[in-house]
C-alpha positions in Angstrom: -5.4 -49.4 -46.5 -4.3 -47.3 -43.6 -5.5 -47.9 -40.1 -7.9 -45.4 -38.5 -5.2 -43.8 -36.2 -2.9 -43.2 -39.3 -5.8 -41.5 -41.1 -6.5 -39.3 -38.1 -2.8 -38.4 -37.9 -2.8 -37.3 -41.5 -6.0 -35.2 -41.0 -4.5 -33.7 -37.8 -1.3 -32.9 -39.6 -3.2 -31.2 -42.5 -5.2 -29.1 -40.0 -1.9 -28.2 -38.2 -0.3 -27.2 -41.5 -3.3 -25.0 -42.4 -3.3 -23.4 -38.9 0.4 -22.7 -39.2 -0.1 -21.1 -42.6 -2.9 -18.9 -41.3 -0.8 -17.9 -38.3 2.2 -17.0 -40.5 -0.1 -15.0 -42.8 -1.7 -13.1 -39.9 1.7 -12.5 -38.3 3.2 -11.3 -41.6 0.1 -9.1 -42.3 0.1 -7.5 -38.8 3.9 -7.0 -38.9 3.8 -5.4 -42.3 0.9 -3.2 -41.3 2.7 -2.0 -38.2 5.9 -1.3 -40.1 4.1 0.6 -42.9 2.2 2.7 -40.4 5.4 3.5 -38.5 7.2 4.5 -41.8 4.3 6.7 -42.8 5.0 8.8 -39.6 8.3 9.9 -41.1 8.6 13.5 -42.3 7.7 14.4 -45.9 10.0 17.4 -45.6 12.8 17.5 -48.2 16.0 19.0 -46.6 18.2 21.1 -48.8 21.3 19.1 -48.0 21.7 15.4 -48.8 21.3 13.4 -45.7 24.0 11.0 -44.6 22.2 9.3 -41.7 20.0 10.7 -39.0 16.5 12.0 -39.1 13.3 10.2 -40.0 12.8 11.7 -43.5 11.0 10.0 -46.4 13.9 11.1 -48.6 16.2 8.6 -46.9 17.1 5.3 -48.6 16.2 3.5 -45.4 12.6 4.7 -45.7 12.4 3.7 -49.3 13.9 0.3 -48.5 11.3 -0.3 -45.8 8.5 0.7 -48.1 9.7 -1.3 -51.0 10.4 -4.4 -48.9 7.0 -4.4 -47.2 5.1 -3.7 -50.4 7.0 -6.6 -52.1 6.1 -8.8 -49.1 2.4 -8.1 -49.5 2.7 -9.4 -53.0 4.7 -12.4 -52.2 2.4 -13.4 -49.3 -0.6 -12.6 -51.5 -2.0 -10.3 -48.8 -3.6 -7.7 -51.1 -7.0 -8.6 -52.2 -7.6 -5.8 -54.7 -6.3 -6.7 -58.2 -5.9 -3.1 -59.3 -3.9 -2.3 -56.2 -1.7 -5.3 -56.9 -1.0 -3.8 -60.3 -0.3 -0.4 -58.8 2.1 -2.0 -56.3 3.9 -3.9 -59.2 4.3 -0.7 -61.1 5.5 1.1 -58.1 8.1 -1.6 -57.5 9.1 -1.5 -61.2 9.9 2.2 -60.9 11.5 2.4 -57.4 12.9 -1.1 -56.6 15.3 -1.2 -59.5 18.9 -0.3 -59.0 18.8 2.0 -62.0 16.7 4.5 -60.2 18.8 4.7 -57.1 22.2 4.3 -58.7 21.8 7.5 -60.7 23.3 10.1 -58.4 21.3 12.8 -60.2 18.1 11.3 -58.9 17.2 13.0 -55.6 13.9 12.1 -54.0 11.2 14.6 -55.2 7.9 15.7 -53.7 6.2 13.7 -56.5 8.1 10.6 -55.5 7.1 11.0 -51.9 3.4 11.7 -52.8 3.4 8.7 -55.1 4.8 6.4 -52.3 2.4 7.9 -49.7 -0.6 7.2 -52.0 0.4 3.6 -52.7 1.3 2.9 -49.0 -2.0 4.4 -47.8 -3.9 2.2 -50.2 -2.0 -0.9 -49.1 -2.7 -0.1 -45.4 -6.4 0.4 -46.1 -6.5 -2.9 -48.0 -4.7 -4.8 -45.2 -6.9 -3.3 -42.5 -10.1 -4.0 -44.5 -9.2 -7.6 -45.1 -8.0 -8.7 -41.7 
C-alpha cells in the first residue's frame, strides 16, 4: 500500500493533468476562433485574373488552407458540440481538403464554394462561441 504523501502526489498529478488539458483546449479553442474570425474578414470578391500572391481574397489557397486546417482542428480537439455540425464539417473537408479538388487546374474558386465555406465557418464560430 502506498503512503499518504504518494497518494496525494498521484491525485495532485491527475489534477494538474486535467488542468493542463483544459488549458490546452481553451487555448486551442480561442486561437481557432480568433483565426477563423480574421479569415472571415477576407474579401468574397472573385477577381478576374488568377492571383499569385497579394490581397486578402477568399479565392486564395492561403485562405482555404487556413479554413480547412482550423475546421480540421476543431474536429481533432473535439471542440464542436453539435453532431450535425460535425457531420457538416466532415463533408466540407471531404470535398475541399482533398488534393483532387485543388490539383485540377480547371477548378477555380466559385461564388458557391465561398458561400459554402462562409456558411460552415459561421456555424463553427457560433458553436465555439456558444460553448466556451
